[in-house]
Backbone bond lengths (Angstrom), bond angles and torsions (degrees), N, CA, C in turn:
res aa  C-N    CA-C-N  psi(-1)  N-CA   C-N-CA  omega(-1)  CA-C   N-CA-C  phi
1 M - - - 1.460 - - 1.537 112.47 -
2 K 1.319 116.65 -5.25 1.452 119.02 -175.78 1.522 112.47 -61.51
3 H 1.350 116.26 -30.24 1.453 119.00 -179.03 1.519 112.35 -68.35
4 R 1.346 117.45 -13.63 1.456 121.30 178.54 1.536 112.71 -87.88
5 E 1.319 117.62 -3.99 1.462 120.09 178.55 1.535 109.29 -70.62
6 L 1.328 115.32 119.28 1.462 120.29 -179.08 1.524 110.69 -72.95
7 Y 1.299 116.85 137.93 1.463 125.02 174.76 1.523 114.08 64.26
8 S 1.320 119.18 8.66 1.463 119.47 -176.99 1.528 111.92 -66.42
9 H 1.326 117.14 -20.55 1.467 120.42 179.52 1.528 112.07 -108.19
10 L 1.328 116.86 8.04 1.462 120.20 178.24 1.522 109.03 -80.84
11 I 1.321 116.90 121.80 1.463 121.07 -177.63 1.517 109.98 -124.59
12 T 1.323 114.60 159.96 1.456 121.14 177.62 1.516 109.23 -127.33
13 A 1.323 115.07 151.66 1.462 120.99 177.71 1.518 109.06 -105.15
14 P 1.327 117.45 149.09 1.464 119.67 178.26 1.535 110.37 -77.43
15 P 1.361 115.57 162.86 1.461 127.58 -1.41 1.528 111.90 -82.44
16 I 1.332 115.39 153.79 1.460 121.18 179.62 1.525 109.64 -141.85
17 F 1.315 115.32 159.98 1.458 122.65 162.49 1.520 108.33 -109.36
18 V 1.312 116.22 144.69 1.453 122.22 166.78 1.525 106.36 -115.36
19 R 1.326 115.80 116.47 1.466 118.97 179.19 1.516 109.76 -101.70
20 I 1.328 114.96 125.33 1.458 122.92 -178.46 1.522 107.93 -108.87
21 D 1.332 116.59 127.61 1.461 121.55 -179.26 1.521 110.04 -123.31
22 G 1.340 115.18 138.86 1.453 119.91 176.92 1.520 111.37 -68.76
23 R 1.322 116.46 140.82 1.467 122.01 179.93 1.528 109.54 -98.64
24 A 1.329 116.61 122.66 1.469 123.51 177.44 1.525 111.69 55.92
25 F 1.333 116.43 42.03 1.470 119.19 -178.15 1.527 112.51 -74.82
26 H 1.343 118.62 -12.00 1.466 118.72 173.38 1.522 110.77 -64.48
27 R 1.345 116.08 -33.82 1.471 118.91 176.78 1.527 110.49 -72.94
28 L 1.342 116.23 -34.94 1.464 119.76 175.69 1.519 110.43 -61.69
29 S 1.337 116.30 -41.68 1.462 120.83 179.18 1.521 111.19 -59.27
30 E 1.328 116.15 -40.54 1.468 120.09 179.01 1.521 111.40 -69.30
31 R 1.328 116.47 -41.68 1.476 119.49 -178.07 1.519 111.41 -65.41
32 L 1.333 116.38 -36.38 1.464 120.14 -177.29 1.524 112.43 -92.96
33 S 1.340 116.74 -0.86 1.466 121.78 -179.29 1.529 111.03 52.73
34 L 1.333 115.04 50.17 1.461 119.77 -179.95 1.524 110.72 -68.44
35 T 1.317 115.76 147.46 1.460 122.03 177.93 1.522 109.85 -67.15
36 R 1.306 117.31 135.01 1.459 122.29 177.21 1.525 109.24 -109.62
37 P 1.340 118.28 148.83 1.464 126.88 3.22 1.528 114.50 -81.09
38 F 1.352 118.08 -13.52 1.461 120.55 179.78 1.520 109.25 -136.78
39 D 1.321 115.07 138.52 1.450 121.43 178.75 1.523 108.26 -113.85
40 E 1.331 116.83 109.77 1.465 120.12 -175.14 1.527 112.98 -63.72
41 P 1.357 120.01 -42.67 1.473 118.50 176.98 1.529 112.86 -58.50
42 F 1.352 117.29 -38.18 1.463 118.92 177.01 1.525 110.26 -64.07
43 H 1.338 116.82 -44.27 1.467 119.34 179.07 1.532 110.72 -60.66
44 Q 1.322 117.29 -42.05 1.456 119.91 178.78 1.526 111.09 -63.06
45 S 1.330 116.71 -33.34 1.473 119.69 175.29 1.516 110.62 -65.85
46 M 1.337 117.65 -39.99 1.462 120.94 177.07 1.526 110.55 -65.44
47 V 1.323 117.17 -38.48 1.472 120.41 177.09 1.524 109.74 -63.67
48 H 1.331 116.59 -40.76 1.476 120.12 177.97 1.530 110.18 -61.41
49 V 1.334 117.20 -41.25 1.465 120.69 177.67 1.521 110.16 -63.17
50 A 1.339 116.81 -44.30 1.464 120.54 179.25 1.522 110.91 -61.18
51 E 1.331 116.61 -43.75 1.469 120.57 178.76 1.518 110.91 -62.95
52 S 1.332 116.43 -39.35 1.460 120.56 178.99 1.525 111.35 -66.79
53 L 1.330 116.86 -38.20 1.467 120.33 177.02 1.524 111.20 -63.02
54 V 1.331 117.02 -37.17 1.459 121.03 -179.47 1.520 111.69 -73.66
55 S 1.336 117.09 -41.72 1.469 119.82 -168.41 1.526 115.79 -106.47
56 R 1.336 118.31 -20.85 1.468 117.87 -171.66 1.527 115.12 -131.21
57 S 1.309 118.31 -5.11 1.469 119.55 -173.70 1.514 113.63 -80.27
58 G 1.331 117.04 -18.37 1.455 120.49 -173.93 1.519 112.97 86.50
59 L 1.330 117.25 -7.98 1.464 120.81 177.98 1.525 111.50 -76.50
60 N 1.333 115.81 -32.41 1.467 122.94 173.42 1.528 114.31 63.60
61 P 1.338 118.67 47.85 1.468 118.66 172.74 1.518 110.62 -71.52
62 D 1.322 116.48 160.44 1.460 121.14 179.70 1.520 112.20 -78.83
63 L 1.323 116.38 -33.14 1.461 119.84 -179.67 1.518 109.25 -159.00
64 A 1.340 114.63 166.89 1.464 121.74 176.91 1.519 108.21 -140.67
65 F 1.337 116.16 133.71 1.462 121.92 176.82 1.519 107.41 -116.92
66 T 1.343 116.65 127.55 1.456 119.34 -176.44 1.517 112.10 -132.10
67 F 1.316 114.98 142.44 1.463 123.56 167.86 1.523 106.72 -155.16
68 S 1.329 116.04 156.52 1.462 121.30 -179.05 1.537 109.12 50.40
69 D 1.340 117.62 -125.47 1.470 120.20 -178.42 1.526 111.51 -111.19
70 E 1.334 117.25 27.18 1.459 118.93 179.87 1.524 111.65 -125.06
71 I 1.331 114.61 152.43 1.461 123.00 175.83 1.522 107.50 -134.85
72 S 1.335 116.21 129.74 1.462 121.05 174.36 1.521 108.80 -108.82
73 L 1.325 116.42 124.42 1.465 122.97 -179.71 1.522 109.13 -106.11
74 Y 1.340 116.95 131.24 1.459 121.28 178.43 1.520 109.67 -105.05
75 F 1.330 115.37 130.02 1.460 121.88 -179.77 1.526 109.69 -121.28
76 N 1.335 116.34 120.08 1.455 120.77 171.30 1.525 110.79 -87.87
77 T 1.336 115.72 -22.61 1.465 122.26 167.77 1.527 106.31 -129.84
78 V 1.310 117.03 147.24 1.463 119.84 -172.73 1.531 111.59 -106.87
79 P 1.339 117.03 143.05 1.462 120.20 175.51 1.522 111.43 -80.59
80 F 1.326 116.57 171.20 1.472 123.73 174.38 1.530 112.70 54.54
81 R 1.345 115.01 32.94 1.470 121.29 179.42 1.524 111.88 54.00
82 G 1.323 116.29 28.17 1.462 121.01 175.14 1.515 115.39 82.93
83 R 1.331 118.66 9.95 1.469 120.74 -178.22 1.525 110.29 -67.54
84 V 1.328 115.60 115.76 1.457 121.60 -172.64 1.520 112.15 -61.32
85 E 1.340 117.84 -49.03 1.467 119.70 -176.70 1.523 111.13 -63.05
86 K 1.325 117.29 -34.16 1.458 121.33 -179.28 1.530 110.35 -71.22
87 I 1.333 116.68 -46.55 1.460 120.48 179.92 1.526 110.34 -60.07
88 D 1.330 116.89 -48.89 1.462 121.00 -177.91 1.523 112.16 -62.71
89 S 1.329 116.46 -47.68 1.465 119.46 -174.57 1.520 111.91 -68.48
90 V 1.330 117.53 -40.39 1.466 119.63 -179.04 1.534 110.41 -70.47
91 A 1.321 117.35 -42.17 1.467 119.98 179.96 1.528 110.96 -61.66
92 A 1.329 117.19 -46.87 1.465 120.53 -178.01 1.523 111.36 -67.63
93 S 1.330 117.26 -42.89 1.467 119.27 -177.75 1.522 111.58 -70.24
94 Y 1.334 117.52 -36.74 1.462 119.72 178.27 1.529 109.91 -65.32
95 A 1.334 117.09 -43.53 1.461 120.16 179.14 1.523 111.31 -61.74
96 A 1.329 117.24 -42.85 1.464 120.78 179.53 1.525 111.05 -63.30
97 S 1.327 116.94 -42.42 1.465 120.39 179.25 1.522 111.13 -65.91
98 A 1.338 116.42 -43.49 1.463 120.33 -178.44 1.524 111.48 -64.51
99 L 1.341 117.10 -41.66 1.464 119.10 179.82 1.526 111.09 -71.67
100 T 1.313 117.75 -34.50 1.465 120.79 175.36 1.525 110.36 -60.47
101 C 1.326 116.85 -42.24 1.466 120.61 177.43 1.526 111.32 -62.95
102 Q 1.337 116.87 -32.99 1.451 121.06 -179.48 1.523 112.18 -74.86
103 L 1.334 117.50 -45.49 1.460 121.59 -170.49 1.521 114.37 -95.24
104 R 1.340 116.95 -23.58 1.465 121.63 -177.62 1.528 112.01 52.17
105 P 1.325 118.11 51.90 1.474 119.18 179.39 1.527 110.78 -73.64
106 E 1.335 115.70 164.69 1.460 119.86 179.90 1.516 112.18 -73.28
107 A 1.336 117.10 -29.54 1.467 121.53 -179.24 1.526 109.29 -115.43
108 P 1.339 117.42 152.97 1.462 120.68 179.83 1.527 111.96 -61.70
109 L 1.330 115.91 152.47 1.454 122.76 176.74 1.524 109.98 -103.11
110 A 1.317 115.91 156.61 1.460 120.25 179.00 1.520 110.10 -142.09
111 F 1.335 115.76 144.30 1.455 123.87 171.53 1.526 108.35 -122.97
112 D 1.323 116.48 152.16 1.462 119.55 165.16 1.524 107.76 -107.50
113 A 1.320 116.62 166.29 1.463 120.58 -177.63 1.518 109.60 -143.25
114 R 1.331 115.18 146.75 1.458 120.80 175.46 1.528 108.65 -142.32
115 I 1.315 115.45 154.82 1.462 121.45 -179.16 1.521 109.52 -105.81
116 I 1.333 115.47 134.82 1.460 122.18 175.94 1.524 107.37 -118.65
117 Q 1.315 117.11 115.99 1.454 120.94 178.74 1.532 109.41 -81.16
118 V 1.319 115.72 133.82 1.459 120.59 -176.38 1.525 110.31 -138.68
119 T 1.302 115.26 172.39 1.459 124.19 164.36 1.532 105.85 -109.87
120 P 1.340 119.58 170.43 1.471 118.46 176.58 1.517 113.69 -54.73
121 S 1.338 117.83 -39.80 1.471 119.51 179.23 1.524 110.68 -69.40
122 L 1.333 117.25 -39.08 1.463 119.94 177.73 1.525 111.18 -69.82
123 A 1.335 117.12 -28.38 1.466 119.98 176.84 1.521 110.39 -62.51
124 I 1.319 116.47 -40.68 1.469 120.96 177.60 1.520 110.09 -65.38
125 E 1.333 117.03 -43.10 1.464 120.25 178.63 1.523 110.95 -65.38
126 Y 1.323 116.64 -36.73 1.466 120.36 178.25 1.522 110.61 -60.70
127 L 1.325 117.73 -46.09 1.459 120.77 -179.38 1.527 111.54 -66.74
128 K 1.313 117.00 -35.62 1.468 119.82 174.38 1.525 109.87 -61.97
129 D 1.315 116.07 -42.75 1.463 121.19 -179.48 1.521 111.21 -64.14
130 R 1.338 117.30 -44.12 1.471 119.71 -179.13 1.518 110.60 -68.20
131 Q 1.333 117.59 -35.15 1.466 118.51 177.23 1.523 110.21 -67.66
132 H 1.329 117.01 -37.02 1.465 119.52 175.53 1.521 110.00 -62.99
133 E 1.319 117.87 -38.48 1.464 121.58 177.06 1.529 110.73 -65.74
134 A 1.340 116.55 -34.35 1.468 119.92 175.52 1.524 110.03 -61.59
135 W 1.336 117.30 -40.87 1.469 121.42 178.13 1.525 110.80 -64.72
136 R 1.333 116.63 -44.33 1.464 119.92 178.52 1.527 110.43 -62.76
137 N 1.317 116.67 -43.16 1.463 120.14 178.03 1.526 110.41 -61.26
138 H 1.328 116.09 -39.52 1.461 122.72 -179.01 1.528 111.40 -61.94
139 I 1.343 117.14 -50.61 1.466 118.91 -176.91 1.529 111.44 -71.73
140 N 1.324 117.86 -35.91 1.459 120.45 177.22 1.526 111.29 -64.52
141 S 1.336 116.00 -40.10 1.463 119.99 -179.28 1.523 111.07 -64.12
142 Y 1.334 116.74 -44.27 1.469 120.29 178.57 1.524 110.88 -63.44
143 C 1.333 117.30 -44.93 1.461 120.58 -176.75 1.529 111.35 -68.12
144 Q 1.318 116.94 -42.91 1.464 118.61 179.59 1.518 110.66 -64.26
145 H 1.337 116.99 -41.72 1.461 120.94 178.51 1.529 110.74 -60.45
146 A 1.334 116.61 -41.37 1.467 121.07 179.91 1.526 110.70 -63.86
147 L 1.334 117.49 -44.87 1.461 120.72 -178.35 1.526 111.93 -67.26
148 V 1.325 117.28 -38.30 1.465 120.67 177.55 1.529 110.02 -65.45
149 N 1.326 116.36 -40.25 1.465 119.76 177.17 1.526 112.25 -63.59
150 E 1.335 115.81 -25.66 1.466 120.40 179.50 1.522 112.61 -88.91
151 G 1.330 117.18 3.28 1.459 120.22 172.46 1.504 117.01 116.61
152 M 1.320 118.49 -7.58 1.464 120.11 177.96 1.526 110.49 -75.40
153 S 1.317 115.81 154.53 1.458 120.05 169.14 1.522 108.20 -78.63
154 P 1.335 118.50 159.39 1.467 119.54 176.90 1.526 113.37 -55.03
155 T 1.347 116.92 -37.53 1.467 120.19 179.42 1.521 110.96 -67.21
156 E 1.335 116.92 -43.15 1.469 120.62 178.18 1.524 110.78 -62.81
157 A 1.326 116.69 -39.88 1.458 120.62 179.54 1.525 110.52 -64.16
158 Q 1.323 117.31 -42.72 1.465 121.03 178.36 1.522 111.04 -60.86
159 R 1.318 116.67 -42.96 1.469 120.41 -179.96 1.527 111.02 -65.42
160 T 1.321 117.06 -37.98 1.460 121.07 -179.93 1.523 111.29 -65.22
161 L 1.337 116.55 -37.33 1.466 121.10 -175.45 1.528 113.08 -85.87
162 L 1.333 116.40 -16.87 1.461 120.59 -173.92 1.521 111.59 -57.97
163 G 1.319 116.02 123.97 1.453 122.13 175.08 1.506 115.67 84.11
164 L 1.329 118.26 -4.41 1.459 119.75 179.73 1.525 110.26 -73.43
165 P 1.332 118.56 138.18 1.469 120.54 178.66 1.526 111.11 -71.08
166 S 1.322 115.60 162.04 1.472 120.95 -178.64 1.524 111.91 -57.69
167 T 1.336 116.69 -38.14 1.465 119.29 -178.16 1.528 111.41 -61.87
168 S 1.325 116.80 -39.78 1.461 120.38 179.39 1.517 111.33 -66.57
169 L 1.320 116.66 -39.85 1.468 120.40 178.94 1.524 110.21 -66.99
170 H 1.320 115.82 -40.11 1.463 120.46 178.81 1.529 109.87 -61.98
171 E 1.341 116.41 -44.43 1.466 120.86 179.79 1.525 111.46 -66.41
172 M 1.323 116.30 -35.39 1.462 120.77 178.67 1.519 110.87 -60.08
173 M 1.339 117.27 -44.07 1.455 120.23 -179.76 1.524 111.34 -75.29
174 F 1.331 117.31 -33.37 1.466 120.28 178.53 1.526 109.88 -62.74
175 A 1.342 116.70 -37.03 1.461 120.88 177.01 1.527 111.65 -65.77
176 R 1.328 116.49 -20.43 1.464 121.21 178.87 1.528 112.05 -99.94
177 G 1.326 115.79 11.73 1.458 120.48 173.56 1.512 115.85 89.42
178 I 1.339 117.16 13.13 1.468 120.15 -179.80 1.519 109.46 -121.47
179 N 1.338 116.28 121.97 1.463 121.86 175.08 1.530 107.42 -94.41
180 L 1.312 116.47 107.48 1.462 120.80 -175.34 1.523 112.66 -65.52
181 A 1.324 117.02 -18.13 1.470 120.38 179.30 1.524 111.73 -75.91
182 T 1.337 117.63 -12.00 1.471 120.79 -177.64 1.526 112.34 -113.58
183 T 1.323 118.09 8.71 1.455 120.59 174.93 1.535 109.05 -71.27
184 P 1.330 118.41 164.99 1.471 119.76 -177.99 1.525 112.89 -53.35
185 A 1.324 115.92 139.89 1.468 121.16 -174.61 1.524 112.03 -59.43
186 W 1.333 118.07 -35.51 1.468 119.32 -178.08 1.528 111.10 -65.24
187 Q 1.321 117.60 -28.28 1.459 120.42 176.65 1.518 111.08 -71.83
188 R 1.340 116.78 -39.13 1.459 121.87 -174.80 1.525 113.41 -83.26
189 R 1.347 115.72 -35.96 1.469 119.29 -168.31 1.523 114.40 -125.60
190 G 1.324 118.07 1.44 1.452 120.33 178.79 1.518 112.38 77.97
191 T 1.319 115.45 -177.12 1.464 123.08 -178.92 1.525 108.93 -129.36
192 L 1.327 115.88 139.35 1.465 121.75 -178.41 1.519 109.82 -114.09
193 V 1.319 115.54 132.61 1.464 123.49 174.49 1.519 106.53 -114.47
194 Y 1.329 117.04 126.77 1.464 119.16 -172.95 1.529 111.00 -147.75
195 K 1.308 114.34 155.81 1.460 120.34 177.39 1.524 109.94 -81.64
196 T 1.315 115.09 142.38 1.458 120.28 177.57 1.519 108.51 -146.96
197 L 1.320 117.00 163.82 1.455 122.25 178.79 1.522 109.89 -102.07
198 K 1.321 115.96 131.32 1.462 121.76 179.01 1.519 108.86 -110.66
199 K 1.354 115.41 130.46 1.453 120.07 -179.64 1.533 109.65 -77.31
200 I 1.325 115.50 130.09 1.467 121.57 -179.03 1.533 108.87 -118.18
201 Q 1.322 115.96 128.03 1.460 120.34 174.24 1.531 108.87 -83.80
202 G 1.319 115.05 120.12 1.462 119.59 -177.96 1.517 111.91 -129.56
203 Y 1.323 114.63 -159.92 1.470 121.15 -177.00 1.520 108.43 -142.57
204 N 1.318 114.86 131.64 1.455 120.94 178.26 1.523 109.01 -94.61
205 P 1.345 118.46 108.27 1.464 120.71 -177.04 1.528 113.36 -69.00
206 V 1.335 116.77 -18.69 1.465 119.80 -179.47 1.520 110.26 -76.48
207 T 1.336 116.09 -45.77 1.472 119.96 -177.93 1.523 112.88 -94.92
208 N 1.359 115.90 -7.44 1.470 120.77 -177.34 1.524 112.11 58.06
209 E 1.316 114.68 39.06 1.460 120.61 -179.15 1.525 109.91 -131.70
210 P 1.349 115.88 154.34 1.473 118.77 173.26 1.527 109.83 -61.69
211 A 1.312 116.21 149.70 1.464 120.41 -178.57 1.526 109.46 -144.64
212 E 1.317 114.97 145.09 1.459 121.11 176.55 1.521 109.47 -101.75
213 T 1.310 115.88 134.62 1.461 121.32 174.01 1.530 108.10 -129.32
214 F 1.309 115.30 166.09 1.458 120.18 179.15 1.522 108.57 -121.02
215 R 1.312 114.91 135.63 1.458 120.94 179.94 1.525 108.84 -121.71
216 S 1.330 115.36 136.19 1.462 119.81 177.87 1.526 109.42 -71.59
217 T 1.314 115.58 131.13 1.454 120.99 177.12 1.520 108.29 -138.28
218 V 1.314 116.32 177.14 1.460 121.11 -176.69 1.518 109.75 -114.70
219 G 1.331 116.08 127.52 1.456 121.51 175.66 1.516 110.47 -102.03
220 I 1.327 116.53 148.26 1.463 122.30 178.07 1.521 107.99 -128.09
221 S 1.316 116.97 122.99 1.457 122.01 -179.17 1.528 109.38 -119.78
222 A 1.343 115.26 115.21 1.463 121.25 177.87 1.520 111.34 -105.53
223 D 1.321 116.87 4.31 1.469 122.16 178.89 1.524 108.03 -124.97
224 L 1.312 115.23 67.10 1.457 121.65 -171.73 1.524 111.92 -80.54
225 P 1.328 116.12 148.48 1.460 118.58 169.49 1.524 109.38 -71.89
226 L 1.304 116.27 164.51 1.452 120.66 172.61 1.520 107.76 -69.96
227 F 1.320 117.52 118.35 1.457 121.05 -173.53 1.529 112.25 -61.14
228 S 1.326 117.69 -27.32 1.460 120.58 -179.24 1.527 112.73 -80.28
229 S 1.346 117.21 -7.19 1.466 120.82 176.92 1.526 109.53 -82.87
230 P 1.343 118.55 161.42 1.474 120.08 176.53 1.524 112.32 -56.22
231 E 1.332 116.71 -41.81 1.467 119.90 178.64 1.528 111.06 -62.22
232 G 1.330 116.30 -45.15 1.452 120.13 -179.57 1.509 112.54 -66.70
233 H 1.329 116.42 -38.21 1.470 120.73 178.32 1.523 110.57 -62.00
234 Q 1.319 117.55 -44.32 1.455 121.11 179.04 1.525 111.21 -66.47
235 F 1.332 116.83 -35.46 1.460 120.43 176.57 1.527 110.93 -61.08
236 L 1.312 116.76 -43.30 1.467 120.45 179.14 1.522 111.13 -66.81
237 I 1.330 116.99 -39.19 1.467 120.23 177.28 1.520 110.60 -61.41
238 S 1.343 117.08 -37.21 1.470 120.27 179.44 1.517 111.72 -64.37
239 L 1.324 117.40 -24.32 1.464 121.33 -179.84 1.527 112.66 -94.48
240 I 1.311 116.48 -38.55 1.467 121.04 -173.22 1.519 112.08 -99.67
241 G 1.325 116.28 -31.36 1.456 120.84 -177.63 1.512 110.59 108.58
242 E 1.312 115.53 166.65 1.464 121.43 179.29 1.520 110.40 -64.30
243 P 1.325 117.12 135.21 1.475 119.80 176.88 1.519 111.31 -61.34
């Protein structure tokens, strides 16, 4: 019956992103009474999951970018010989288990996963795009929260905001005393978890001399530059490499 397994022979070549999205997390937010429009402890739990995916899951991605209820994993080499169903299922199930351990909700959590094939240059564009989506999510969340607090239902608030440009949403909140450009950076630009090398001062017992070695460690940046800026573009190149 093995020949009847769908997609069991579908493989992907690196580099790729695997994007993991929370399933029905609006209900999770209600069950856990998360702070709106942003709950910092929840975000820190997502960062912990992203860090665990990078350093302890066995999947071995190069970096993870997270905002809201999504995590994007970048792979320059792929696990499971590139088997799509294996990569997707393990990434989503590991993330769900890790976040469940963090939040201890009453009901199980679930993520879905999809693979995005890229080149190094497209990988940089992908991260710029996801950071832009983080900004859109940020301003929409603030505006919807404000309208609901003023008496609208969530559905009415969504309809009111639908199709409005970012500038209008920004002005709407500024009129209510909130400058969205000065909110915490992790809300506006997401958080990046990435591998880096740390210099270790050691000792060479053969030569009886001090020696420097490098150990792989994980860095977490919650104060990211704007990826579309020259500074942000160079930062991404330092992590992914020249396109």
